[in-house]
C-alpha positions as CSV (number, residue, x, y, z in Angstrom):
1,M,0.0,0.0,0.0
2,Q,1.3,3.5,-0.9
3,P,2.4,5.5,2.1
4,F,0.6,8.8,2.6
5,T,0.0,11.6,5.1
6,F,-3.5,13.1,5.5
7,S,-4.1,16.5,7.0
8,S,-7.2,18.6,7.6
9,V,-9.0,21.0,10.0
10,R,-9.0,20.2,13.7
11,Q,-12.8,20.2,14.0
12,L,-15.7,19.7,11.6
13,I,-19.2,20.5,12.7
14,S,-22.0,19.5,10.2
15,E,-25.3,20.5,11.8
16,I,-28.3,22.5,10.7
17,G,-28.6,25.5,13.0
18,A,-25.0,25.2,14.3
19,L,-24.3,28.8,13.7
20,R,-26.3,29.6,16.8
21,R,-23.5,28.0,18.8
22,I,-20.8,30.2,17.4
23,G,-20.2,31.9,20.8
24,E,-19.2,28.7,22.5
25,I,-17.2,27.7,19.5
26,C,-15.3,31.0,19.6
27,R,-14.6,30.6,23.3
28,H,-13.4,27.0,22.9
29,Y,-10.7,28.5,20.6
30,N,-10.0,31.4,22.9
31,I,-11.5,33.9,20.6
32,H,-13.1,36.9,22.3
33,K,-12.8,39.6,19.6
34,P,-13.4,37.9,16.2
35,L,-13.0,39.6,12.9
36,V,-15.5,38.4,10.4
37,V,-14.2,38.5,6.8
38,T,-17.0,38.4,4.2
39,D,-18.2,40.2,1.1
40,P,-20.8,42.8,0.2
41,G,-23.1,40.2,-1.4
42,I,-23.4,38.4,1.9
43,V,-24.3,41.6,3.7
44,S,-26.9,42.7,1.0
45,L,-28.6,39.3,1.1
46,G,-29.0,39.5,4.9
47,L,-26.9,36.4,5.5
48,L,-24.6,38.2,7.9
49,Q,-27.5,38.9,10.3
50,P,-27.7,35.4,11.8
51,L,-24.0,35.6,12.6
52,R,-24.4,39.1,14.0
53,N,-27.3,37.9,16.3
54,A,-25.4,34.8,17.4
55,L,-22.3,36.8,18.4
56,H,-24.4,39.4,20.1
57,N,-26.3,36.7,22.1
58,A,-22.9,35.3,23.2
59,G,-21.7,38.7,24.4
60,L,-19.0,38.9,21.7
61,P,-18.4,42.1,19.6
62,L,-18.9,42.1,15.9
63,L,-15.9,43.3,13.9
64,V,-16.4,43.1,10.1
65,Y,-14.4,43.4,7.0
66,D,-17.0,43.1,4.2
67,Q,-15.2,44.2,1.1
68,V,-13.9,40.9,-0.3
69,C,-14.5,40.5,-4.0
70,A,-14.4,37.5,-6.3
71,D,-10.8,36.5,-7.1
72,P,-9.6,38.8,-4.3
73,P,-6.6,40.9,-5.2
74,D,-3.6,41.3,-2.8
75,T,-4.9,44.8,-2.0
76,V,-8.0,43.3,-0.4
77,V,-6.0,41.0,1.7
78,E,-3.8,43.9,2.9
79,E,-6.9,46.0,3.7
80,A,-8.5,43.2,5.7
81,L,-5.2,42.6,7.5
82,Q,-5.1,46.3,8.5
83,V,-8.6,46.0,10.0
84,A,-7.5,43.0,12.0
85,L,-4.4,44.7,13.3
86,E,-6.0,48.0,14.1
87,S,-9.0,46.4,15.8
88,G,-7.0,44.1,17.9
89,A,-8.9,41.0,16.7
90,D,-7.8,37.8,18.4
91,G,-9.4,35.4,15.9
92,V,-10.8,35.4,12.4
93,I,-14.1,34.0,11.0
94,G,-14.2,33.4,7.3
95,F,-17.9,33.8,6.3
96,G,-19.0,33.3,2.7
97,G,-17.7,31.7,-0.4
98,G,-14.2,30.7,-1.3
99,S,-12.9,34.2,-1.8
100,S,-13.9,35.3,1.7
101,M,-12.5,32.2,3.3
102,D,-9.2,32.4,1.4
103,T,-8.9,36.0,2.5
104,A,-9.7,35.1,6.1
105,K,-7.0,32.4,6.1
106,L,-4.3,34.8,5.0
107,V,-5.4,37.5,7.5
108,A,-5.3,35.0,10.3
109,L,-1.8,34.0,9.3
110,L,-0.3,37.4,8.6
111,A,-1.8,39.1,11.6
112,R,-0.1,36.7,14.0
113,S,3.1,35.8,12.1
114,G,4.1,39.3,10.9
115,E,5.1,37.9,7.5
116,R,4.4,39.8,4.3
117,L,2.1,38.4,1.7
118,E,4.7,38.4,-1.0
119,Q,6.9,36.3,1.1
120,I,4.6,33.3,1.4
121,Y,3.5,32.6,-2.2
122,G,4.2,29.0,-3.2
123,V,4.3,25.8,-1.2
124,E,5.1,25.8,2.5
125,Q,6.8,29.2,2.4
126,A,4.9,30.5,5.5
127,R,6.4,30.2,8.9
128,G,3.4,30.9,11.0
129,P,1.9,30.9,13.6
130,R,-1.6,32.3,13.0
131,L,-4.6,33.6,14.9
132,P,-7.4,31.1,15.7
133,L,-9.5,30.5,12.6
134,I,-13.1,29.4,12.0
135,M,-14.5,28.8,8.5
136,I,-18.2,29.1,7.8
137,P,-19.1,28.5,4.1
138,T,-22.3,30.0,2.7
139,T,-22.0,28.1,-0.6
140,A,-21.5,24.4,-1.2
141,G,-18.6,24.3,-3.7
142,T,-15.1,25.5,-3.0
143,G,-14.3,23.3,0.0
144,S,-12.0,26.2,1.1
145,E,-13.2,25.7,4.7
146,V,-11.0,22.5,4.8
147,T,-8.1,23.3,2.5
148,A,-4.7,24.8,3.2
149,V,-4.7,26.9,0.0
150,A,-5.5,30.5,-0.6
151,I,-5.6,32.0,-4.1
152,V,-4.8,35.7,-4.6
153,T,-5.0,37.9,-7.7
154,T,-1.7,39.6,-8.1
155,G,-2.1,41.6,-11.2
156,A,-4.6,42.4,-13.9
157,T,-5.0,38.7,-14.9
158,T,-2.5,36.7,-12.8
159,K,-3.1,34.6,-9.7
160,M,-0.8,33.2,-7.1
161,G,-1.4,30.5,-4.5
162,V,-0.3,30.2,-0.9
163,V,-0.1,26.6,0.2
164,S,0.7,26.0,3.8
165,S,-0.4,23.7,6.6
166,H,-0.8,26.9,8.7
167,L,-3.9,27.7,6.6
168,F,-5.8,24.7,7.9
169,A,-8.6,26.2,10.1
170,D,-9.3,25.2,13.7
171,C,-13.0,24.6,12.9
172,A,-15.2,24.3,9.8
173,L,-18.9,24.8,10.5
174,L,-21.4,23.5,8.0
175,D,-24.9,24.9,8.5
176,A,-27.4,24.7,5.6
177,E,-29.6,27.4,7.0
178,L,-27.0,29.8,5.6
179,T,-27.3,28.5,2.0
180,L,-31.1,28.7,1.7
181,G,-31.1,32.0,0.0
182,L,-28.6,31.1,-2.8
183,P,-29.9,31.6,-6.3
184,P,-30.2,28.5,-8.5
185,H,-27.3,29.5,-10.9
186,I,-24.9,29.9,-7.9
187,T,-26.0,26.6,-6.4
188,A,-25.4,25.0,-9.8
189,M,-21.9,26.5,-10.4
190,T,-20.6,25.9,-7.0
191,G,-22.0,22.3,-7.0
192,I,-20.1,21.5,-10.2
193,D,-17.0,23.0,-8.7
194,A,-17.3,20.6,-5.8
195,M,-17.8,17.6,-8.2
196,V,-14.7,18.7,-10.1
197,H,-12.7,18.7,-6.9
198,A,-13.7,15.1,-6.2
199,V,-13.0,13.9,-9.7
200,E,-9.6,15.5,-9.9
201,A,-8.6,14.3,-6.4
202,Y,-9.6,10.8,-7.5
203,T,-7.3,10.9,-10.5
204,S,-4.4,13.0,-9.0
205,I,-1.4,11.0,-9.8
206,H,1.1,12.0,-7.1
207,K,-0.8,12.0,-3.8
208,K,-4.0,10.0,-4.5
209,N,-4.5,7.5,-1.7
210,A,-7.0,5.2,-0.1
211,Y,-8.2,8.0,2.2
212,T,-8.7,10.6,-0.4
213,D,-10.4,8.0,-2.7
214,M,-12.9,7.3,0.0
215,L,-13.6,11.0,0.5
216,A,-13.9,11.7,-3.2
217,R,-16.3,8.8,-3.8
218,E,-18.6,9.8,-0.9
219,A,-18.4,13.4,-2.0
220,L,-19.6,12.5,-5.5
221,R,-22.3,10.3,-4.2
222,L,-23.7,13.1,-2.0
223,L,-23.3,15.8,-4.7
224,A,-24.8,13.8,-7.5
225,A,-27.8,12.8,-5.4
226,N,-28.5,16.4,-4.3
227,L,-27.3,18.9,-6.8
228,L,-30.3,19.0,-9.1
229,K,-32.6,18.9,-6.0
230,A,-30.8,21.8,-4.3
231,T,-30.8,23.8,-7.6
232,R,-34.5,23.3,-8.4
233,H,-35.8,23.2,-4.9
234,G,-33.6,25.6,-3.0
235,E,-35.7,25.4,0.2
236,D,-34.9,21.7,0.6
237,I,-32.6,22.1,3.7
238,N,-31.7,18.4,3.8
239,A,-30.4,18.6,0.2
240,R,-28.6,21.8,1.1
241,Q,-26.9,20.2,4.1
242,A,-25.9,17.1,1.9
243,M,-24.4,19.5,-0.6
244,L,-22.4,21.3,2.1
245,L,-21.0,18.0,3.4
246,G,-20.3,16.7,-0.1
247,A,-18.4,19.9,-1.0
248,C,-16.5,19.7,2.3
249,L,-15.5,16.0,1.8
250,A,-14.3,16.9,-1.8
251,G,-12.3,19.8,-0.2
252,Q,-10.6,17.4,2.2
253,A,-9.8,15.1,-0.7
254,F,-8.2,17.7,-2.9
255,A,-6.4,19.3,0.0
256,N,-4.4,16.1,0.1
257,A,-4.6,14.9,-3.5
258,P,-4.4,18.1,-5.4
259,V,-6.5,19.2,-8.4
260,A,-5.0,19.2,-11.9
261,A,-5.8,20.3,-15.5
262,V,-9.4,21.3,-15.2
263,H,-8.5,23.9,-12.7
264,A,-5.3,24.9,-14.6
265,L,-7.4,25.7,-17.7
266,A,-10.2,27.3,-15.6
267,Y,-8.0,29.8,-13.9
268,P,-7.2,31.9,-17.0
269,L,-10.9,32.1,-17.8
270,G,-11.5,33.7,-14.4
271,G,-8.4,35.9,-14.6
272,H,-9.1,37.3,-18.1
273,Y,-12.8,37.1,-18.4
274,H,-13.9,37.1,-14.7
275,I,-16.0,34.1,-15.3
276,P,-17.0,32.6,-11.9
277,H,-14.7,29.8,-10.8
278,G,-17.3,27.0,-10.8
279,L,-18.5,28.0,-14.3
280,S,-14.9,28.1,-15.5
281,N,-14.4,24.6,-14.3
282,S,-17.7,23.5,-15.9
283,L,-16.8,25.0,-19.3
284,V,-13.6,22.9,-19.7
285,L,-14.5,19.8,-17.7
286,P,-15.8,17.6,-20.5
287,E,-12.9,18.3,-22.9
288,V,-10.3,17.8,-20.2
289,L,-11.9,14.5,-19.3
290,R,-11.7,13.4,-22.9
291,F,-8.1,14.4,-23.1
292,N,-7.3,12.5,-19.9
293,R,-9.3,9.5,-20.8
294,P,-6.5,7.4,-22.3
295,A,-4.5,7.6,-19.0
296,A,-7.4,7.7,-16.6
297,Q,-10.1,5.4,-18.1
298,F,-9.9,2.9,-15.2
299,W,-10.6,5.6,-12.6
300,Y,-13.3,7.2,-14.8
301,A,-15.0,3.8,-15.2
302,E,-15.0,3.4,-11.4
303,L,-16.6,6.8,-11.0
304,A,-19.2,6.1,-13.7
305,A,-20.2,3.0,-11.8
306,L,-20.7,5.2,-8.7
307,L,-22.8,7.8,-10.5
308,L,-24.9,5.8,-12.9
309,E,-27.6,3.2,-12.2
310,P,-26.4,-0.3,-12.8
311,A,-28.9,-0.9,-15.5
312,R,-27.4,2.0,-17.5
313,L,-23.8,1.0,-17.2
314,H,-22.1,-0.5,-20.3
315,P,-19.5,-3.2,-20.1
316,G,-15.8,-2.4,-20.3
317,E,-13.6,0.4,-19.0
318,A,-13.4,2.3,-22.2
319,T,-17.2,2.6,-22.6
320,R,-17.8,3.4,-19.0
321,S,-15.2,6.1,-19.0
322,E,-17.0,7.7,-22.0
323,Q,-20.3,7.4,-20.0
324,L,-18.7,9.5,-17.3
325,I,-18.1,12.3,-19.7
326,D,-21.6,12.0,-21.1
327,Y,-22.9,12.1,-17.5
328,F,-21.3,15.5,-16.9
329,E,-22.3,17.0,-20.2
330,T,-25.9,16.0,-19.4
331,L,-25.7,17.4,-15.9
332,I,-24.4,20.7,-17.1
333,A,-27.3,21.0,-19.5
334,Q,-29.8,20.0,-16.8
335,L,-28.4,22.8,-14.6
336,S,-28.9,25.3,-17.5
337,L,-25.2,26.4,-17.4
338,P,-23.4,27.6,-20.5
339,A,-21.8,24.7,-22.2
340,R,-19.4,26.4,-24.6
341,L,-16.7,29.0,-24.1
342,R,-18.3,31.2,-26.8
343,T,-21.6,31.4,-24.9
344,A,-19.7,32.5,-21.8
345,G,-18.2,35.5,-23.7
346,V,-14.8,34.0,-24.5
347,Q,-13.3,35.4,-27.8
348,E,-11.8,32.8,-30.2
349,Q,-8.7,34.9,-30.9
350,D,-7.8,34.8,-27.2
351,L,-7.5,31.0,-27.1
352,P,-3.7,30.9,-27.7
353,M,-3.2,33.4,-24.9
354,L,-5.4,31.4,-22.6
355,A,-3.4,28.2,-23.4
356,A,-0.1,30.0,-22.6
357,A,-1.6,31.3,-19.3
358,A,-2.8,27.8,-18.4
359,M,0.8,26.5,-18.7
360,Q,1.8,28.8,-15.9
361,Q,-0.2,26.6,-13.5
362,Q,2.5,23.9,-13.2
363,R,1.6,23.5,-9.5
364,L,-1.6,21.9,-10.8
365,L,-0.6,20.4,-14.1
366,V,2.0,18.1,-12.4
367,N,-1.0,16.3,-10.8
368,N,-2.7,15.5,-14.1
369,P,-3.0,11.9,-15.0
370,R,-1.8,12.7,-18.6
371,P,1.0,15.1,-19.4
372,L,-0.3,18.3,-21.0
373,Q,1.6,20.6,-23.2
374,E,0.6,24.1,-24.5
375,S,-0.6,22.6,-27.8
376,D,-2.8,20.3,-25.8
377,A,-4.3,23.1,-23.8
378,L,-5.0,25.0,-27.0
379,A,-6.7,22.0,-28.5
380,I,-8.9,21.6,-25.4
381,Y,-9.9,25.2,-25.4
382,R,-10.8,24.9,-29.2
383,S,-12.8,21.8,-28.6
384,A,-14.6,23.6,-25.7
385,F,-15.2,26.7,-27.8
């Protein structure tokens, strides 16, 4: 058996209504003056009010930085850090989607360690320590609540990652009451994002192991059984809770068996066109699966057997691996998401530029089951166009 190391958050709470216990959770981690890091959308939707009430009822002050944007730039991280330092916050709560949680991780680290952001880009460059950190996702997709990665936009179109064990939170709290107001298209995009995490973790060639395989399979089972339900019937709180748990398990899987070419080709779409991350993944997913199929068909066949009813499965690895691709193309259509790059606003003349940008994501591409060159990336984008 292949040796491996598995790391994750210290505590995971999956419970409808758990937010109401945030006061005791804060005190458990010696947090008496938490800084909540979130975004304007969360505030405008009224989703911050339950957290505000819970902290007030626990006698804890509410300090808020609510200016996180999608694909947060380094300036946002620095602004949030200044708020933490000037307010004397002794802990951080990441509240929202992946961007808010990524920003919260970095604020918790930099506020305690005294390091500068530009010093810690890359893998295990951070020295630590950090402030106590609680993650509360309001979407079921990124898995950021249980990962040790934070993505920062560092220029007009470029992104950098901070990968450090110091970014693992003390507690991840999954409460579906916070996701009930999500619009269908956001539920759909974030759900596909979570499924991509599970698929890529299951086929990540360097660190895939028995533990991450188990997590990825259970994540896909939960997500596949509940994504359409949560999208079409957003008030179904049990489906919402299952989605949160599925996204979290997928996050734990890819935090240890990292993602690969789907994400590498998705990042330039977000950087250059500001396409939401989940949709960026969805747009390139079928064609990346087709490219990887010669090297990954055994794993794809296993996942097809997990996702499809036995009566629908065809015999043989090759055929079943093709069925997996068909499954995702059908699911994307059922979710009413754009299926082609052109319908998402991508310009055909930009495809070579996007392919070159994707090749900068070597941190991800080394995990891909099939080696991918710039010409391959361009061919995938053209097929997806």
